[in-house]
C-alpha positions in Angstrom: 68.7 75.8 125.4 71.5 78.1 124.2 72.2 78.3 120.5 75.2 76.4 119.3 78.1 78.6 118.5 80.3 78.3 115.5 83.9 79.4 115.6 84.3 83.1 114.9 85.8 84.2 111.7 87.1 87.5 110.4 86.7 86.3 106.8 83.6 87.2 104.9 81.5 84.7 102.9 83.3 85.2 99.7 86.7 84.9 101.3 85.6 81.6 103.0 84.6 80.1 99.7 87.8 81.2 98.0 89.8 79.7 100.9 87.9 76.4 100.5 88.5 76.5 96.8 92.2 77.0 97.3 92.5 74.2 99.8 90.5 71.7 97.7 92.7 72.6 94.7 95.8 71.7 96.7 94.2 68.4 97.8 93.5 67.5 94.1 97.1 68.4 93.2 98.3 66.2 96.1 96.2 63.3 94.8 97.7 63.7 91.3 101.2 63.4 92.8 100.5 60.5 95.2 101.9 57.1 94.3 100.8 54.8 97.1 97.3 53.3 96.5 96.3 53.6 100.2 97.4 57.2 100.3 95.5 58.0 97.1 92.4 56.3 98.6 92.7 58.4 101.8 93.1 61.6 99.8 90.1 60.7 97.5 87.9 60.1 100.5 89.1 63.3 102.2 88.5 65.3 99.0 85.0 63.9 98.6 84.1 64.6 102.2 85.4 68.2 102.0 83.9 68.8 98.5 80.5 67.4 99.6 80.5 69.6 102.7 81.5 72.7 100.7 78.7 72.1 98.2 76.1 71.5 101.0 77.1 74.8 102.7 76.8 76.7 99.5 73.5 75.2 98.7 71.9 75.7 102.1 73.3 79.1 103.0 75.2 81.0 100.3 73.0 80.4 97.2 69.7 81.2 98.9 71.3 84.5 100.3 72.5 85.7 96.9 69.5 84.9 94.6 68.1 88.4 95.1 71.1 90.0 93.6 70.3 91.2 90.0 71.1 88.6 87.3 72.2 86.1 89.9 69.3 83.6 89.6 70.6 81.9 86.4 74.1 81.8 87.7 72.9 80.1 90.9 70.8 77.6 88.9 73.9 76.7 86.8 76.0 76.3 89.9 73.4 73.9 91.4 73.5 71.8 88.2 77.3 71.7 88.5 76.9 70.6 92.1 74.5 67.8 91.0 77.2 66.5 88.6 80.0 66.8 91.1 77.9 65.0 93.8 77.2 62.1 91.3 80.9 61.7 90.8 81.5 61.8 94.5 79.0 59.0 95.0 80.7 56.9 92.4 84.2 57.4 93.8 83.0 56.7 97.3 82.5 53.1 96.6 85.7 52.5 94.7 89.2 51.3 95.4 92.4 52.6 93.8 92.7 49.2 92.0 89.4 49.9 90.2 90.1 50.7 86.6 88.1 54.0 86.6 89.1 55.2 90.1 91.9 57.6 88.9 90.0 58.8 85.8 87.0 59.6 87.8 89.1 61.5 90.3 90.7 63.4 87.4 87.2 64.3 86.0 86.0 65.3 89.5 89.0 67.6 89.8 88.4 69.1 86.3 84.7 69.6 87.0 85.5 71.3 90.3 88.1 73.5 88.7 85.6 74.7 86.1 83.0 75.3 88.8 85.6 77.3 90.8 86.5 79.3 87.7 82.9 80.2 87.0 82.2 81.1 90.6 85.3 83.2 91.1 85.2 85.0 87.8 81.4 85.7 87.5 79.5 85.0 90.7 81.7 86.1 93.6 82.6 89.5 92.3 78.9 90.3 91.9 78.1 88.9 95.3 80.8 91.1 96.9 79.4 94.2 95.2 75.8 93.2 95.8 75.7 92.2 99.4 78.1 94.6 101.2 80.6 93.9 104.0 78.1 93.5 106.9 75.9 91.0 105.1 78.9 89.1 103.9 80.2 88.8 107.4 76.8 87.6 108.7 76.6 85.1 105.9 80.1 83.8 106.7 78.9 83.2 110.3 75.9 81.3 109.0 78.2 79.2 106.8 80.6 78.4 109.6 77.7 77.5 111.9 76.3 75.1 109.3 79.7 73.6 108.6 80.1 73.1 112.4 76.7 71.5 112.6 77.2 69.2 109.6 80.5 68.0 111.0 78.7 67.1 114.2 80.4 69.9 116.2 83.9 69.0 115.1 86.6 71.6 114.6 86.0 73.7 111.5 89.2 75.6 111.1 91.7 75.3 108.2 93.4 72.4 110.0 90.3 70.3 109.1 90.5 71.0 105.4 94.1 69.8 104.8 94.9 66.2 104.2 95.1 63.9 107.2 98.5 62.4 106.3 101.3 63.3 103.9 103.2 61.0 101.6 107.0 61.3 101.9 108.5 62.6 98.7 111.6 60.4 99.1 110.2 57.1 100.3 106.6 57.1 99.1 105.5 56.1 102.6 102.9 57.8 104.6 103.8 60.0 107.5 101.8 62.0 110.0 
């Protein structure tokens, strides 16, 4: 049986994570601006799905690959604890509706926790990884990450088009549009 192929990428592992971070930050900003409850709910579910997938890929491929880099073990353990907290919030938000009193505050805290996690990764971890692994290993790791993403999505498309929000809210009417 032939091995399943993930979409090819010219981005290395660090660049893939940074791209995911940027896309998720945009989704959180869109959530903050959204007015319509149904649109907020769709965005929240989309954010939770993408953030959960991002965390899973980091945990299964990226973190194990970087543990051997000097002084990385403690940084990875801290990141795993941040993931645990983020996943707990995702689980809470997953069962909520926009009318729930704590829905918006939990999404705000989720966005803040994610923002701190990204800041930690991008300022401390990712520069060390880029220096510690080298271009070839980072490209190989990116392929592993894309393959796992592809697998976790059940073989669905994995390009940037799958990371952006499914619908947009019109700035003038507040109504959803495709």
